[in-house]
KEGU-637968 format. One record per residue (C-alpha): residue number from 1; residue in three letters; chain; x, y, z. Coordinates in steps of 0.05 Angstrom, whole numbers, plus 5000, padded with zeros to 4 digits. Layout:
REM KEGU-637968
NUM_ALA_A_X_Y_Z
...
This chain:
REM KEGU-637968
1_UNK_A_5555_1017_4488
2_UNK_A_5630_1041_4485
3_UNK_A_5685_1007_4517
4_UNK_A_5758_1010_4518
5_UNK_A_5801_0940_4527
6_UNK_A_5865_0957_4551
7_UNK_A_5920_0897_4539
8_UNK_A_5987_0889_4569
9_UNK_A_6042_0893_4521
10_UNK_A_6081_0831_4497
11_UNK_A_6146_0814_4505
12_UNK_A_6143_0799_4427
13_UNK_A_6085_0806_4378
14_UNK_A_6015_0811_4402
15_UNK_A_5983_0771_4464
16_UNK_A_5910_0747_4444
17_UNK_A_5863_0808_4468
18_UNK_A_5801_0790_4508
19_UNK_A_5741_0818_4488
20_UNK_A_5670_0806_4517
21_UNK_A_5603_0818_4497
22_UNK_A_5586_0838_4428
23_UNK_A_5643_0888_4405
24_UNK_A_5694_0825_4410
25_UNK_A_5664_0756_4399
26_UNK_A_5684_0705_4349
27_UNK_A_5609_0685_4339
28_UNK_A_5579_0712_4276
29_UNK_A_5532_0710_4218
30_UNK_A_5579_0692_4163
31_UNK_A_5516_0725_4115
32_UNK_A_5488_0792_4110
33_UNK_A_5510_0851_4081
34_UNK_A_5587_0869_4074
35_UNK_A_5625_0895_4126
36_UNK_A_5656_0958_4102
37_UNK_A_5725_0975_4120
38_UNK_A_5743_1050_4121
39_UNK_A_5815_1082_4109
40_UNK_A_5849_1144_4088
41_UNK_A_5907_1090_4042
42_UNK_A_5907_1118_3979
43_UNK_A_5918_1057_3926
44_UNK_A_5949_1094_3863
45_UNK_A_5972_1066_3796
46_UNK_A_6032_1114_3770
47_UNK_A_6093_1112_3724
48_UNK_A_6143_1100_3777
49_UNK_A_6102_1053_3816
50_UNK_A_6047_1023_3762
51_UNK_A_6041_0952_3799
52_UNK_A_6020_0970_3863
53_UNK_A_5991_0901_3882
54_UNK_A_6032_0858_3857
55_UNK_A_6073_0819_3910
56_UNK_A_6133_0827_3889
57_UNK_A_6134_0899_3884
58_UNK_A_6072_0913_3948
59_UNK_A_6114_0938_4010
60_UNK_A_6070_0977_4061
61_UNK_A_6016_0960_4115
62_UNK_A_5969_0989_4062
63_UNK_A_5978_0947_4003
64_UNK_A_5994_0892_4045
65_UNK_A_5924_0892_4076
66_UNK_A_5891_0878_4010
67_UNK_A_5946_0828_3991
68_UNK_A_5939_0786_4056
69_UNK_A_5862_0769_4039
70_UNK_A_5879_0742_3969
71_UNK_A_5945_0721_3966
72_UNK_A_5960_0658_4000
73_UNK_A_6022_0641_4038
74_UNK_A_6056_0572_4063
75_UNK_A_6057_0602_4133
76_UNK_A_6014_0650_4168
77_UNK_A_6016_0696_4226
78_UNK_A_5973_0668_4294
79_UNK_A_5920_0708_4327
80_UNK_A_5961_0718_4386
81_UNK_A_6036_0711_4410
82_UNK_A_6071_0661_4376
83_UNK_A_6116_0632_4317
84_UNK_A_6080_0620_4250
85_UNK_A_6032_0561_4230
86_UNK_A_6017_0528_4168
87_UNK_A_5969_0555_4126
88_UNK_A_5982_0537_4051
89_UNK_A_6025_0487_4078
90_UNK_A_6008_0424_4113
91_UNK_A_6073_0418_4152
92_UNK_A_6133_0463_4149
93_UNK_A_6204_0464_4191
94_UNK_A_6280_0461_4189
95_UNK_A_6306_0397_4171
96_UNK_A_6380_0410_4195
97_UNK_A_6412_0423_4257
98_UNK_A_6436_0488_4228
99_UNK_A_6373_0528_4209
100_UNK_A_6398_0519_4127
101_UNK_A_6347_0477_4097
102_UNK_A_6275_0488_4101
103_UNK_A_6225_0441_4080
104_UNK_A_6150_0454_4068
105_UNK_A_6088_0401_4050
106_UNK_A_6027_0432_4010
107_UNK_A_5961_0419_4036
108_UNK_A_5918_0367_3987
109_UNK_A_5871_0398_3936
110_UNK_A_5900_0474_3947
111_UNK_A_5869_0518_3887
112_UNK_A_5877_0581_3862
113_UNK_A_5811_0629_3853
114_UNK_A_5793_0600_3777
115_UNK_A_5797_0528_3805
116_UNK_A_5866_0515_3782
117_UNK_A_5909_0467_3827
118_UNK_A_5964_0495_3869
119_UNK_A_6029_0458_3865
120_UNK_A_6098_0465_3891
121_UNK_A_6126_0482_3822
122_UNK_A_6078_0552_3837
123_UNK_A_6101_0568_3898
124_UNK_A_6175_0556_3870
125_UNK_A_6153_0603_3811
126_UNK_A_6124_0656_3859
127_UNK_A_6178_0666_3899
128_UNK_A_6235_0653_3846
129_UNK_A_6203_0711_3810
130_UNK_A_6199_0764_3860
131_UNK_A_6273_0746_3872
132_UNK_A_6290_0761_3814
133_UNK_A_6253_0825_3790
134_UNK_A_6289_0861_3848
135_UNK_A_6232_0914_3855
136_UNK_A_6258_0984_3876
137_UNK_A_6206_0978_3941
138_UNK_A_6263_0933_3965
139_UNK_A_6205_0868_3988
140_UNK_A_6252_0815_3952
141_UNK_A_6303_0830_4011
142_UNK_A_6252_0793_4060
143_UNK_A_6276_0731_4011
144_UNK_A_6353_0741_4011
145_UNK_A_6375_0685_4057
146_UNK_A_6350_0642_3997
147_UNK_A_6397_0605_3958
148_UNK_A_6355_0556_3915
149_UNK_A_6283_0537_3921
150_UNK_A_6273_0458_3901
151_UNK_A_6216_0425_3892
152_UNK_A_6198_0339_3897
153_UNK_A_6135_0320_3861
154_UNK_A_6079_0362_3870
155_UNK_A_6069_0380_3945
156_UNK_A_6140_0392_3967
157_UNK_A_6185_0458_3972
158_UNK_A_6246_0454_3996
159_UNK_A_6283_0517_4009
160_UNK_A_6365_0521_4016
161_UNK_A_6385_0576_4053
162_UNK_A_6449_0611_4041
163_UNK_A_6459_0622_4113
164_UNK_A_6425_0604_4183
165_UNK_A_6361_0642_4192
166_UNK_A_6307_0626_4244
167_UNK_A_6268_0675_4223
168_UNK_A_6251_0647_4150
169_UNK_A_6183_0625_4175
170_UNK_A_6159_0690_4189
171_UNK_A_6189_0707_4118
172_UNK_A_6146_0655_4090
173_UNK_A_6084_0683_4123
174_UNK_A_6089_0751_4085
175_UNK_A_6062_0777_4018
176_UNK_A_6125_0775_3982
177_UNK_A_6124_0701_3996
178_UNK_A_6060_0699_3962
179_UNK_A_6032_0637_3922
180_UNK_A_6007_0672_3846
181_UNK_A_5987_0632_3783
182_UNK_A_6042_0630_3731
183_UNK_A_5984_0642_3680
184_UNK_A_5971_0713_3713
185_UNK_A_6042_0736_3724
186_UNK_A_6099_0741_3682
187_UNK_A_6161_0712_3702
188_UNK_A_6201_0774_3689
189_UNK_A_6152_0835_3700
190_UNK_A_6115_0863_3745
191_UNK_A_6036_0862_3738
192_UNK_A_6006_0940_3723
193_UNK_A_5947_0959_3756
194_UNK_A_5903_0931_3811
195_UNK_A_5889_0859_3794
196_UNK_A_5909_0805_3844
197_UNK_A_5898_0738_3823
198_UNK_A_5910_0677_3887
199_UNK_A_5883_0623_3927
200_UNK_A_5868_0673_3991
201_UNK_A_5809_0667_4026
202_UNK_A_5773_0723_3984
203_UNK_A_5776_0744_3913
204_UNK_A_5786_0818_3892
205_UNK_A_5747_0870_3846
206_UNK_A_5774_0932_3844
207_UNK_A_5732_0993_3834
208_UNK_A_5779_1052_3796
209_UNK_A_5771_1121_3783
210_UNK_A_5832_1150_3745
211_UNK_A_5890_1116_3768
212_UNK_A_5872_1105_3837
213_UNK_A_5839_1041_3867
214_UNK_A_5770_1078_3910
215_UNK_A_5739_1010_3937
216_UNK_A_5767_0942_3945
217_UNK_A_5711_0882_3940
218_UNK_A_5726_0819_3976
219_UNK_A_5688_0764_3961
220_UNK_A_5690_0697_3999
221_UNK_A_5734_0651_3953
222_UNK_A_5695_0589_3945
223_UNK_A_5760_0547_3920
224_UNK_A_5795_0569_3985
225_UNK_A_5833_0512_4019
226_UNK_A_5873_0531_4084
227_UNK_A_5872_0533_4154
228_UNK_A_5832_0610_4159
229_UNK_A_5767_0602_4185
230_UNK_A_5725_0657_4139
231_UNK_A_5675_0692_4184
232_UNK_A_5630_0728_4128
233_UNK_A_5617_0728_4056
234_UNK_A_5638_0795_4033
235_UNK_A_5679_0856_4053
236_UNK_A_5693_0915_4020
237_UNK_A_5747_0973_4035
238_UNK_A_5730_1045_4020
239_UNK_A_5782_1099_4012
240_UNK_A_5772_1165_4038
241_UNK_A_5807_1233_4026
242_UNK_A_5820_1249_4092
243_UNK_A_5803_1230_4171
244_UNK_A_5749_1277_4173
245_UNK_A_5708_1247_4114
246_UNK_A_5729_1179_4146
247_UNK_A_5697_1196_4215
248_UNK_A_5640_1226_4183
249_UNK_A_5625_1157_4147
250_UNK_A_5632_1123_4210
251_UNK_A_5586_1166_4240
252_UNK_A_5535_1158_4190
253_UNK_A_5540_1082_4184
254_UNK_A_5570_1079_4117
255_UNK_A_5634_1044_4145
256_UNK_A_5638_0990_4202
257_UNK_A_5705_0994_4223
258_UNK_A_5766_1034_4222
259_UNK_A_5837_1003_4238
260_UNK_A_5876_1073_4206
261_UNK_A_5863_1141_4180
262_UNK_A_5835_1170_4246
263_UNK_A_5865_1221_4283
264_UNK_A_5884_1217_4348
265_UNK_A_5833_1261_4380
266_UNK_A_5776_1226_4346
267_UNK_A_5808_1161_4366
268_UNK_A_5799_1198_4441
269_UNK_A_5727_1215_4429
270_UNK_A_5706_1145_4411
271_UNK_A_5733_1117_4476
272_UNK_A_5710_1172_4516
273_UNK_A_5636_1169_4488
274_UNK_A_5586_1140_4533
275_UNK_A_5524_1100_4503
276_UNK_A_5537_1104_4432
277_UNK_A_5539_1035_4380
278_UNK_A_5614_1048_4367
279_UNK_A_5662_1009_4404
280_UNK_A_5750_1023_4410
281_UNK_A_5795_0962_4420
282_UNK_A_5862_0978_4439
283_UNK_A_5910_0928_4413
284_UNK_A_5995_0929_4433
285_UNK_A_6025_0970_4377
286_UNK_A_6094_0956_4339
287_UNK_A_6087_1012_4297
288_UNK_A_6145_1063_4299
289_UNK_A_6159_1132_4264
290_UNK_A_6231_1156_4253
291_UNK_A_6271_1206_4215
292_UNK_A_6318_1174_4157
293_UNK_A_6376_1206_4121
294_UNK_A_6412_1209_4068
295_UNK_A_6478_1202_4084
296_UNK_A_6512_1220_4024
297_UNK_A_6471_1291_4017
298_UNK_A_6521_1350_4035
299_UNK_A_6476_1374_4087
300_UNK_A_6474_1310_4139
301_UNK_A_6534_1276_4108
302_UNK_A_6581_1295_4169
303_UNK_A_6552_1253_4229
304_UNK_A_6559_1305_4273
305_UNK_A_6494_1342_4241
306_UNK_A_6455_1274_4254
307_UNK_A_6486_1270_4326
308_UNK_A_6467_1336_4336
309_UNK_A_6390_1325_4322
310_UNK_A_6396_1261_4363
311_UNK_A_6415_1302_4418
312_UNK_A_6367_1354_4413
313_UNK_A_6298_1322_4392
314_UNK_A_6243_1319_4451
315_UNK_A_6210_1253_4438
316_UNK_A_6166_1263_4502
317_UNK_A_6141_1334_4478
318_UNK_A_6127_1308_4410
319_UNK_A_6085_1253_4446
320_UNK_A_6054_1292_4490
321_UNK_A_6038_1362_4444
322_UNK_A_6010_1314_4390
323_UNK_A_5995_1233_4405
324_UNK_A_5981_1235_4480
325_UNK_A_5972_1171_4509
326_UNK_A_5963_1133_4443
327_UNK_A_6041_1137_4434
328_UNK_A_6107_1135_4481
329_UNK_A_6180_1154_4466
330_UNK_A_6225_1098_4438
331_UNK_A_6300_1101_4436
332_UNK_A_6320_1050_4387
333_UNK_A_6290_1021_4328
334_UNK_A_6266_0960_4363
335_UNK_A_6203_0976_4398
336_UNK_A_6207_0968_4473
337_UNK_A_6153_0905_4475
338_UNK_A_6203_0867_4433
339_UNK_A_6255_0816_4448
340_UNK_A_6324_0843_4439
341_UNK_A_6298_0917_4446
342_UNK_A_6359_0963_4479
343_UNK_A_6351_1047_4494
344_UNK_A_6407_1057_4455
345_UNK_A_6399_1130_4428
346_UNK_A_6383_1143_4513
347_UNK_A_6443_1116_4531
348_UNK_A_6481_1153_4489
349_UNK_A_6448_1220_4483
350_UNK_A_6409_1221_4552
351_UNK_A_6359_1284_4556
352_UNK_A_6354_1338_4499
353_UNK_A_6414_1383_4514
354_UNK_A_6431_1442_4467
355_UNK_A_6496_1448_4495
356_UNK_A_6516_1384_4481
357_UNK_A_6493_1385_4407
358_UNK_A_6536_1456_4402
359_UNK_A_6594_1420_4423
360_UNK_A_6583_1362_4374
361_UNK_A_6580_1410_4317
362_UNK_A_6640_1456_4341
363_UNK_A_6686_1401_4343
364_UNK_A_6662_1383_4283
365_UNK_A_6682_1444_4257
366_UNK_A_6600_1456_4229
367_UNK_A_6585_1534_4221
368_UNK_A_6512_1541_4249
369_UNK_A_6457_1551_4237
370_UNK_A_6453_1489_4199
371_UNK_A_6400_1499_4144
372_UNK_A_6367_1430_4135
373_UNK_A_6286_1415_4093
374_UNK_A_6254_1361_4134
375_UNK_A_6208_1320_4088
376_UNK_A_6136_1287_4109
377_UNK_A_6085_1253_4074
378_UNK_A_6016_1293_4070
379_UNK_A_5970_1235_4062
380_UNK_A_6002_1166_4086
381_UNK_A_6014_1168_4170
382_UNK_A_5952_1210_4188
383_UNK_A_5930_1284_4184
384_UNK_A_5978_1304_4251
385_UNK_A_6044_1288_4211
386_UNK_A_6047_1365_4196
387_UNK_A_6044_1384_4273
388_UNK_A_6090_1328_4288
389_UNK_A_6139_1360_4248
390_UNK_A_6118_1431_4267
391_UNK_A_6145_1404_4337
392_UNK_A_6204_1384_4306
393_UNK_A_6219_1437_4267
394_UNK_A_6215_1485_4329
395_UNK_A_6256_1440_4377
396_UNK_A_6314_1447_4333
397_UNK_A_6300_1520_4313
398_UNK_A_6296_1549_4379
399_UNK_A_6360_1508_4390
400_UNK_A_6401_1565_4352
401_UNK_A_6439_1506_4318
402_UNK_A_6389_1495_4261
403_UNK_A_6348_1530_4207
404_UNK_A_6292_1482_4188
405_UNK_A_6242_1485_4139
406_UNK_A_6185_1429_4138
407_UNK_A_6155_1405_4067
408_UNK_A_6099_1355_4059
409_UNK_A_6087_1313_3995
410_UNK_A_6031_1266_3977
411_UNK_A_6055_1187_3982
412_UNK_A_6054_1166_3913
413_UNK_A_6113_1223_3900
414_UNK_A_6143_1221_3969
415_UNK_A_6160_1148_3961
416_UNK_A_6197_1153_3896
417_UNK_A_6225_1216_3909
418_UNK_A_6256_1187_3976
419_UNK_A_6289_1127_3941
420_UNK_A_6317_1170_3887
421_UNK_A_6357_1206_3946
422_UNK_A_6321_1275_3938
423_UNK_A_6311_1284_4009
424_UNK_A_6372_1293_4061
425_UNK_A_6327_1285_4120
426_UNK_A_6255_1252_4112
427_UNK_A_6202_1226_4157
428_UNK_A_6183_1152_4159
429_UNK_A_6142_1102_4191
430_UNK_A_6147_1022_4195
431_UNK_A_6100_0968_4212
432_UNK_A_6134_0907_4218
433_UNK_A_6137_0850_4171
434_UNK_A_6140_0798_4225
435_UNK_A_6147_0817_4305
436_UNK_A_6217_0803_4320
437_UNK_A_6273_0847_4325
438_UNK_A_6309_0829_4258
439_UNK_A_6253_0858_4213
440_UNK_A_6263_0936_4260
441_UNK_A_6342_0929_4241
442_UNK_A_6357_0886_4171
443_UNK_A_6302_0922_4131
444_UNK_A_6342_0986_4149
445_UNK_A_6413_0968_4150
446_UNK_A_6424_0902_4108
447_UNK_A_6442_0901_4036
448_UNK_A_6387_0923_3992
449_UNK_A_6354_0962_4054
450_UNK_A_6289_0982_4028
451_UNK_A_6298_1060_4040
452_UNK_A_6360_1050_3987
453_UNK_A_6393_1090_4038
454_UNK_A_6473_1093_4020
455_UNK_A_6495_1073_4092
456_UNK_A_6527_1015_4106
457_UNK_A_6563_0985_4161
458_UNK_A_6602_0918_4149
459_UNK_A_6600_0886_4218
460_UNK_A_6523_0900_4219
461_UNK_A_6514_0864_4151
462_UNK_A_6571_0814_4150
463_UNK_A_6573_0791_4226
464_UNK_A_6517_0816_4272
465_UNK_A_6457_0804_4229
466_UNK_A_6476_0740_4210
467_UNK_A_6497_0722_4286
468_UNK_A_6429_0740_4310
469_UNK_A_6388_0701_4261
470_UNK_A_6434_0636_4273
471_UNK_A_6401_0641_4348
472_UNK_A_6331_0605_4340
473_UNK_A_6318_0627_4417
474_UNK_A_6314_0696_4407
475_UNK_A_6327_0718_4480
476_UNK_A_6399_0685_4457
477_UNK_A_6409_0733_4397
478_UNK_A_6402_0793_4447
479_UNK_A_6471_0803_4452
480_UNK_A_6483_0817_4372
481_UNK_A_6423_0853_4372
482_UNK_A_6434_0898_4421
483_UNK_A_6512_0916_4386
484_UNK_A_6471_0927_4323
485_UNK_A_6423_0981_4353
486_UNK_A_6489_1017_4390
487_UNK_A_6516_1020_4320
488_UNK_A_6447_1057_4296
489_UNK_A_6459_1104_4362
490_UNK_A_6532_1120_4340
491_UNK_A_6522_1132_4271
492_UNK_A_6450_1156_4264
493_UNK_A_6429_1132_4197
494_UNK_A_6363_1143_4225
495_UNK_A_6333_1175_4284
496_UNK_A_6273_1135_4322
497_UNK_A_6222_1180_4343
498_UNK_A_6158_1141_4373
499_UNK_A_6123_1076_4374
500_UNK_A_6046_1079_4373
501_UNK_A_5987_1033_4401
502_UNK_A_5935_1011_4352
503_UNK_A_5866_1012_4355
504_UNK_A_5807_0984_4318
505_UNK_A_5741_1031_4323
506_UNK_A_5682_0983_4300
507_UNK_A_5603_0989_4304
508_UNK_A_5585_0946_4358
509_UNK_A_5553_0894_4315
510_UNK_A_5615_0881_4285
511_UNK_A_5642_0819_4317
512_UNK_A_5721_0788_4318
513_UNK_A_5748_0853_4329
514_UNK_A_5797_0833_4373
515_UNK_A_5827_0801_4322
516_UNK_A_5820_0845_4261
517_UNK_A_5898_0856_4265
518_UNK_A_5954_0817_4258
519_UNK_A_6019_0834_4300
520_UNK_A_6046_0871_4236
521_UNK_A_5987_0921_4239
522_UNK_A_5955_0884_4175
523_UNK_A_5881_0868_4164
524_UNK_A_5848_0795_4170
525_UNK_A_5780_0817_4142
526_UNK_A_5764_0737_4152
527_UNK_A_5758_0749_4221
528_UNK_A_5703_0793_4227
529_UNK_A_5631_0776_4227
530_UNK_A_5562_0809_4246
531_UNK_A_5522_0793_4310
532_UNK_A_5465_0835_4346
533_UNK_A_5478_0909_4374
534_UNK_A_5491_0918_4447
């Protein structure tokens, strides 16, 4: 049978969804065949990115889907709404009134998957290593507020922060803070290839063809000690070339569950089908899509060009023509369901207007039409990304103010090119590292931003971001967070487009699907089990 569970938006992060009967129960057998997850994510080791699964490098939802199963963190995001809770740690907390000293005590008898003991020194090694390597993915910036890491004995880790950071517990729940075995990872060099060794709930065996990992086999780690209950003995993640192949595998029964890679039309088909053996679970979504700008590039260096694009793009049309009910317009980097959100772009630009855009360009002395190429990735955000960019292209060209071309590039080449500044304008998505407004702002605007953007605003970096992080009550931080969003709307270093919902599509004998994704849209395979089909 098929059903769709609607969940009201959460104020911050996800609220725990409730799903009755066969598809959403937490019960299930830990035995049986491996639970197979299908995806269109591509895992490739290239010259530019030879270490896609090293925690000090990995920084996208696909690779984090692998690392969250295998590399343990001190803290973990809970099933539903709320602050992170201890995982490898027995306890963690700020020990001063200024939120600048954070101490953790490790669980007793922690072990890596090879049986070696996990100590406080290993935690320090892991985090110091990521901070020192400073990989070009930019993931190390999540740890930027750390000044020093101190150990006391084998089970005490103390983080001394440069400045107050109320979001720090969330950052310790991300894979860049994952605990790795110093025997397997060199201190000053990334670990090439697809091997991962940690103390998480699963071990990993990668099946590789050429330079691609085509299947990740996760086996329950007998040495795992932590807070997670593992409901299966084995799971597999299989990569498919495209959405059609993934859907066919799901229909055939080769795949048990999908959380990424299906088109909006496919999700709608499964949602509306009656009497089948595939269920659809809808979850609140914090995924966003946006256009990024290389603000040093001649074509978009003048702010008026970026402002004119912000004035012209019709988000409602993009959503209605491409994504339907599975997305909604977004007028800030911060999703509407997250505390601190402000509709800054709508407040500044209002409804799309050719006349207003023409005035902006005219006042800046810019000749029209402005010729630009909009770049997008062909194989990372779904098969309809091209269609989305065709809609944007038509909107801008129909204004008579722009002459837009669009160009698609595979993800493995797209990311290095973007980081090297080869694109004037490019489309990207963001799945939050943790469900706080800070994580929709600082990664784009702070020092060492992950886009390698040349844009920099001293007020945002030196005043507003630190000010927002001093507030343990995130409602209290709303004023500085709103100010940051207003700066983004004024300067347009990025242009938010829409936020999406999350869907888990699964065969109806898979249990635990209501908790298959956390608030960062990454998989929690340990929640899945097998039950009776409906």
